[in-house]
N, C-alpha and C positions, 0 to 999 in steps of 0.2 A: 129227769129232773135236774141231775148234775149239769148236763149239757145246756139246759135253759138257763141256770143261774150263771155259769161261765159266759154264756152270751150276753146275758145282761150286764154282768160285770165289766165285759170288754166294751160294752156300749156306754158304760159309766151310768146305768139307768137305776141303780140300787138308790133308793131316797132315803131321806131322814125319816119318813113316816114308817118305813119298813122296819129300819133300825129300832124306833121307838116301840113298835108293836112286838117285836121279838125281845127287847130288853124290858118291856112292861114299864115304860117311861114316857113322858112327854117329848114331843119334838123339841121343846125349847131346852130341855135337859140334853138331848143329843146335840144340839147346837153348841152348848155350853162345852161339852166334852171336846166336839171337834174343833173349836176354837181356842181349847186350852185354857178356859176360865177356871178359877179356883172355888166357885161357890157350888160345887157338887161334892157330896160325900164320897169317900175313897170307895166304899162298897158299891155305890151307885156308878161311879166312873168305871170300876172294873167290870161291872155287867154290861154297860154300854160299849166298852172296848171289844169285849168278847162278842157281842152281837155284830159289830162292825166287821170283825175278823171273820166271823162266821158267814156272813153275808157278801164279804168282799167289798165293803162300803169304802169309797174314796171321798173325802172332802172336796167341795167345789172350791178350788182356791181362786178361780176368777170371781166368783160371787163373794167370796171372803174379801178379796181386794177391793171390790166395789163398795163394800161395807166400811172397811177400815181405811182405805185409800192407800195401802201398802202391800206390796208383794212378798216382802221378806226375802229379797235377793238383790245381790249387788252384781253389777256389771264388771267384767274384766276384759279389756281390750289389750292385745299383745303381739308382737311379731315374732315369729320362729320360735315356737314352742321348744324346739329340740336344744336350745343354748342352755348351758348350766344355769346362767343367772335367771332365765326365764322359768325354767323348771322349779328353782328354788323360789321363785317370786309365787307361782301358783301354789306351792306347798304352804307358804306363809299366809297367803290369802285365805286359802281354804280352811287352815287351821284356825285363824282368826275370826272368820265368817262363822264357822261351825261352832266356835264358843259362844258366839253371840245369837245363835239360832237363826242364822241367814244362809241361804244357798248361794251358789256363785254361777252365774251365767257367763260363759267365756266365749269369746270370739277371736280366732286367730287372723290377723290381718295379713294381707298378702305383701311379704318382704321384698317383692320385686318392684313394688311401686312405692314412690316416696312418702316417708311418714307424714301424715296429715290428721292432726287432732280433730278437724272438721269432719272428715270422712269416718274416723273411728267413732265419733259421737252420733254420725249419721246411722251408721250400721248398728249402733247399740240402741239408739232411741226408741225403736219400734218394738223392742223386746220388754218383757215384764220385769223391770229392775226398779228399785228404789233410788239407785245412786250408781255412779261410774267411776272406775278406775282405770286409767290408761297408763300402761308401762311404756317408758320411753328409753329404749337402749341407745338413741340417737336423738338428736334435737331436730324437731319437726320444722318444715318451712314456714308453717303458719303459727310458730309458738307465740310470738309477741302478740299477734292480732287475734288470737283464739278467744272466742267467748263461749262459756259454757251454755248449754240450752237451757232456757228458763225452766225452772222446777226440777231440772236434773242436776243435783249437785256432782261435781266432778273434782277428782283428786288425780293429780299427775304424780307418777313415780318418776322422779328425776331429781338432780342436784340443782338444776336451774331454778331460780325463784321465778314466779309468775304473778302478774298484777292482780288476776282475777281467780285464780285457783289456788287451793293449798296444794303444795308439793311435799312429798315424803320420799325420803331415800336414806339408805345407810350412808354414812359420812365417809364418802369417796376421797375426799381431801384429809380428813382427819386420819385416815388409816395411814397415809404417807407420813403424817406428823408423827404418829405413834411408832412406825417401824424405823423412820430415820432417826428419831430419838433414841430408840433401842440400839442401833447400829453406832450412833455416836457415844454412846455410853460405853461401848466396848472399843472405842478408839478409831472408828472408821470415818474417813473423810472423803476419800477417792471411791465413791459409790457410782456404779454404772446403773442405768435404768433400762429395762426391756419392756417397751410399751405394747399395748394392744393395739387393735385396728385404728386407723386415723379417725374413722366416724364415730367411735365409742366415747360416749360422755364419760362412763366411768373411768376409762383410761386416761382421759384428758384431765380430769381432776386429780387423778393419782399422780400424773406427771407434774402438774402444777405444784402439788404439795412436795415432791421431790425436789423440784427446782428451788422453792422458796426455802425448803431446809438447808440446802447446800449453800444458797445465798447468805443465810444467816450465820453460816459457819465461815464466810468469806472464801467459799470454794466455788470455782467455775465448773459449770455442768458441762460434761462431755455429751454431745448430742446422742440420744437413745437410739438404740436399734428397735425395730418394730416387728412384732410377731402377730399371728391371727388368733391368739388364745390357746392353740394346740401345743402339746409337748414337742412335737417335730419342729414347730417354728421356734420354740425355746431352745432347742438343741443347735439349730443352725445360729442362732444369736449367741449361744454359750460357745460354740466353736470358734467364732469370730472374736469373741472376747478373750478367749484363752491366751492370745498372744500379748494381751495388755498386762505389762508388769507393773504398772503404776496402781491399778485398781486392787482394793482390798475386800470389796464387797459388790454384790450384785442384787438389785431390787427388781424382781419381775412383777408385772402388773397382775398375773394371777398363778395360782399354784401349779397349773399345768405346764406352763411355760417354765416356771422355776425349776420343776422336775427335769424338763429337757436341758436347762442350762447345767444343773448339777451333773447330769450324765456326760454332757459333752465336755465339761472341766475335767472330769475325771478321766475321760478318754483321752484327753490331751496332756495328762500327767499332773494336772493341778488339783491338789487336796481340798476337800470340802469338810469341815471349815477351816482346816489349819492354814490354807494358803488363801482360800477366797471364802468368805462367808455369803450365804445365799438366803434370801428371804422372798416369800411370795404373799398372795392375798386370796382369802375367801375360805381357807381351811376346808377345801373340797376333796382332798385326798384321803380322808378317814374312810375306812372301809373298802377301799379300792386298793390302795398300796400299802402292804404290811409293814408295821413298825414305823410308821411315818415319822421322818426326823426332821422335817422342814419347819422352820419357824415362820409364822404367818400371822394374819389376823382373821378373827371369825367375827361375821356379821350376825345379829340377832333378826333373822329373816321373818321369825313370828311376830316380833315387837314391830318390825316394819309393816308387815301385813295388817297387824292390829291397828296400828296408827292409821293407815290408809282407810281400812275399812270404818273405823269409829268416825274419822273426819269426812268421809263421804257420806255417812248417814247423818251426820250433824250439820252438813253444810246448808241445809235449807232452814235451819233454825233461826228465829229472828235475832238479829245482832251479830250473827257468825260473820267473822272476818277471815279472809284467806291468810294462811302463814306458811312459813317454811320450817318443815320438821326435819331433824336430821338425826338418826340413830346412831350413837357412837359404837366403835367396833371393840374388840377385846383382844389383846395380843396374846398370842398362843406361842411360848417359849419351848423349842425343842432342841435339836442338836447340830443345827446348820449354821449357827453363829458363835464364833470365837473372837478372843482379842485380836485386834488387827496387828499384824506383823510390823515390826519397827526396820 
């Protein structure tokens, strides 16, 4: 008997009629419980749920979607899941979607091929999703020409504004304004920048914020060194900067590179922060490096994910217009910044 039941459950053949018979209610009542409707008493609901559990009943979500026109699922397309920023993106989207009662259907695009919004949309459009979020770690070749598929609201995670899609991102330019203002308040004018990879959208906006902040102080920017987001590349940059006697601070485009800069400066006999102050971005070292002393900025990735999911689901509403949403960062002050030496 148990084997027969298991076979039927595996085949998805347990019907609402069977649940209704075991629970002693109508099929309509079972349907109300399965669809989460509230016009059922709590006592009856518990009885129906118990029968569902006993029989191994699973609601027919395909049928439900045909009735409601919704899948309660948001699509997420992104490149290179292993990158810290993308892992954090997934966490933020999952958290926000879960709070809103939605599942997330994720597709990792091939990062060996050029980023294409049209291709990401094509891959996702055949899946049971209500809306689409595409994470852009770099600018796609078809960015300006891209048109979202009719009926599939699409949000782009990027700092670039788009004429037809809402864009959502942490304020990558604003984080530089925040950090450079903090360094300026401590008397730092000669601030060097360690950039991320040339293709990175985030790094390019952080670099622009650094340049603009120096220009506002009347300081000429020394061309930045470039890393690949790793601590090792930050160490190489820090070793090269150690001989720069004019600089009083280093701004690295992420925390891992900032950590490498700190180690290289100390190995070269430069004290941090007494001789050189160092700041990073993303507050990613907590829980990995004990007693983290790095001053940095923290992005609210859950708020970013929530905004992306909310606007993706709102995108098909009458009168909805694409907009650019930027989530402000928070300064995290620790022990790596001191007053600039005179």
